[in-house]
C-alpha positions, 0 to 999 in steps of 0.5 A, spaced: 480 527 493 477 525 485 472 521 485 474 516 479 468 512 475 470 504 477 465 503 471 469 507 466 470 505 460 478 506 460 477 500 465 473 495 462 479 490 460 481 490 467 474 488 470 473 483 465 478 479 469 477 472 473 476 475 480 476 483 478 470 486 476 467 492 477 468 490 485 477 490 484 476 496 481 472 500 485 477 498 491 483 501 486 479 507 486 478 508 494 485 506 495 491 511 496 498 508 495 505 511 496 510 511 493 517 513 495 522 514 489 520 517 483 527 514 479 527 509 475 523 504 479 518 509 480 517 510 473 516 502 472 511 503 478 508 511 477 505 509 470 500 502 471 498 505 477 496 511 475 493 508 469 490 502 472 486 507 477 488 509 483 484 513 487 490 518 489 498 517 488 502 520 493 509 520 490 514 522 495 522 524 492 526 529 495 531 529 488 530 534 481 532 530 474 539 530 472 541 528 465 544 521 467 538 519 469 534 519 463 536 513 460 531 509 465 527 514 468 522 515 463 517 519 467 522 525 465 524 527 459 530 533 456 525 539 458 525 537 466 533 536 467 533 541 474 526 541 475 524 537 482 522 528 480 515 530 484 514 534 479 514 532 473 512 525 476 506 528 478 504 530 471 507 524 467 501 521 472 496 526 471 496 524 463 494 518 465 489 518 470 486 525 469 482 524 475 486 522 479 488 526 486 496 525 484 500 529 489 508 530 490 512 532 496 519 534 495 521 531 502 526 526 503 521 519 507 526 519 513 524 517 521 522 523 523 516 523 519 514 517 516 508 515 521 506 522 518 506 521 512 504 513 511 497 516 516 492 515 511 495 510 506 493 503 504 499 500 502 507 503 501 511 502 496 519 503 496 522 504 490 527 509 492 532 503 492 536 505 498 536 501 504 537 505 508 530 508 506 527 501 505 528 500 513 525 506 515 518 504 511 518 497 514 518 498 521 513 505 519 509 500 515 508 495 521 506 501 526 500 504 521 498 496 519 499 496 510 503 492 506 510 495 504 511 493 496 520 493 495 524 493 489 531 493 488 535 494 481 543 494 480 546 492 474 543 485 470 539 483 476 533 486 480 530 484 486 522 483 489 518 482 495 512 484 500 513 486 507 506 485 512 507 485 520 500 484 521 500 477 516 507 475 520 513 477 515 517 484 515 523 486 512 527 485 517 526 477 517 530 477 510 535 482 512 535 483 520 540 489 520 542 494 515 548 492 511 556 495 513 556 498 506 551 502 501 551 496 496 551 497 490 550 504 485 547 506 479 553 511 480 558 508 480 555 499 477 551 502 472 544 499 471 541 497 465 534 500 463 529 494 462 531 492 469 528 498 472 521 495 466 521 488 469 522 490 477 517 496 477 513 492 472 512 486 478 511 491 484 506 495 480 503 487 480 504 486 488 500 493 490 494 491 484 494 485 488 494 486 494 488 492 493 484 488 489 486 481 494 486 477 487 492 472 487 498 470 491 502 476 493 510 475 495 510 475 502 515 470 505 518 470 498 522 473 494 522 475 485 529 475 483 530 477 476 537 476 471 536 480 465 542 477 462 539 470 462 533 472 462 531 467 468 527 469 474 528 465 481 524 465 488 527 466 494 522 464 500 524 466 507 521 466 513 520 469 521 526 467 524 522 465 531 519 460 528 520 454 530 525 450 526 520 445 524 515 450 521 520 454 517 521 455 510 527 453 507 530 457 502 528 457 495 523 451 495 515 453 493 511 456 498 504 455 500 499 460 500 498 464 505 493 463 511 487 467 508 485 471 513 478 470 515 470 472 512 469 479 514 461 482 512 462 489 509 455 494 508 455 500 505 455 507 507 447 508 506 446 502 510 449 503 516 446 509 516 439 506 516 441 501 523 445 507 526 437 510 525 434 503 528 432 502 535 438 498 536 445 500 533 451 498 532 458 501 535 463 504 531 469 504 532 474 508 528 481 506 527 485 511 524 489 516 526 487 522 531 489 528 526 484 524 521 479 524 527 479 532 528 478 532 521 472 528 520 469 523 524 462 518 524 459 521 531 459 516 537 464 512 534 470 509 538 476 512 536 482 507 537 488 507 532 489 501 528 497 500 532 494 500 538 488 496 537 492 490 540 493 493 546 485 496 546 481 490 544 479 489 552 476 496 552 470 494 545 464 490 548 466 482 544 459 480 544 457 487 540 454 488 534 461 492 531 462 496 525 469 499 524 472 504 519 477 508 516 479 512 511 478 507 505 476 501 509 483 498 508 485 498 514 479 498 519 478 491 514 484 488 517 482 490 524 476 487 523 480 480 522 484 482 528 477 483 531 475 475 529 481 473 529 480 475 537 473 472 538 469 478 536 462 475 535 459 480 530 464 484 526 463 488 520 467 493 515 464 499 512 466 499 504 469 504 503 470 508 509 468 515 512 469 518 506 464 514 503 459 516 509 461 523 505 460 522 500 454 517 500 450 519 506 452 527 509 456 531 505 458 535 511 464 530 513 470 534 510 473 528 505 481 529 505 
C-alpha cells in the first residue's frame, strides 16, 4: 500500500480544522475504506474521500458504464461507456490521489464473499442504492465490528445514515425486514443528479467523521434531503428491544452517542522497546486468521474481533495488554470492549501491524 504523507501541503486546509490536525490526517492515511457501488452515489462519495487522503480505497461494482448513467455518475465520461465502472472510477480517483492505494473489484457484493471483502476494512460505504445489498453489508459490517455508512437517492430526495452494531445501532433497527418490492428505481422513476451529489457528499462526510473521530456521526439518526423544497429533516430511531421509556422518539433530536472509554495508544517503536524489556506486555491480535498468516508480531494471541466477546475469558484481565490489528481501527474498538469488560491495562497499537512493519521490522509483510 502506498504511504500517504499526513503532513503534505495538499492537506493543509484539512489539518487546520478544529479537532482534526495531523493526527486526524494520519488516521485517514492509515485507513482502508470499502465503497460499494461506483454509480450516482459512488460518484459523489469516492472523489472527496480520495482527495481527503484516505490511504486505501477499494471500489466494488460489477456493472458497466451506460450512456444513461452519465448525467449523474460523474466518475465516468463518454469514452468510458462500455467499460467496467470500477476501472473508470479507479482512474478518476487516482487522478485525485496518485499516491493512494486505489483498487477496483468487478464483483458482486453478496453474502458469499462479504466477509472476505471486508476482512481488513475499517469502514464500509454502501452506495449501491440496492436495499438487499444493504442488508448484506449491514450484517457483514456487524460481524467485522466496523461501521456502515449508507445512502439512498431517488427522484428528488435522498437519505443518509450510519449503522454500527458495536455502538448499538444496525440498519435492521430502522428496517427490520427487507421490503417486499424493490422500491423506487432510477430507470423507472428518474433521479435528479444533484440529489446524488448532496446525498453522496453527506455520506463522505460521515465517513471522514468516523475515521477521524470528529463531530457527531449519524448513529440512530437518518438525514433526509428534499431537493424540491431545499429542506432537510432528521428521523431518529433506536434498537427495538430497548425499554419503552428509553426509546428515542421518531423525528426528535438525539443526544450525542455515548463516548467509549479513553484508550491509551503507543507507537510501534515504543512497543518494541517494551517487548524487549524485563516486563513485556501481552499482545492481542484481533485480525482474521488469514491476515495473521500474512503478517504477525511474534508471541501474539489471535482472537478475531467478532470472536472477542465469547473468548475474552482466555485473556488475563489483570495483565498489561496491547491490542493490534491491520491499521489500528479494529484494535481500538476491541480495546474499548475490553476496558468496558473490566480489563485493567489495555492499550492500542497506533497504526497497527502496518506501522510495525514500517517503523520496526521491515521483514513483516505489508498488505
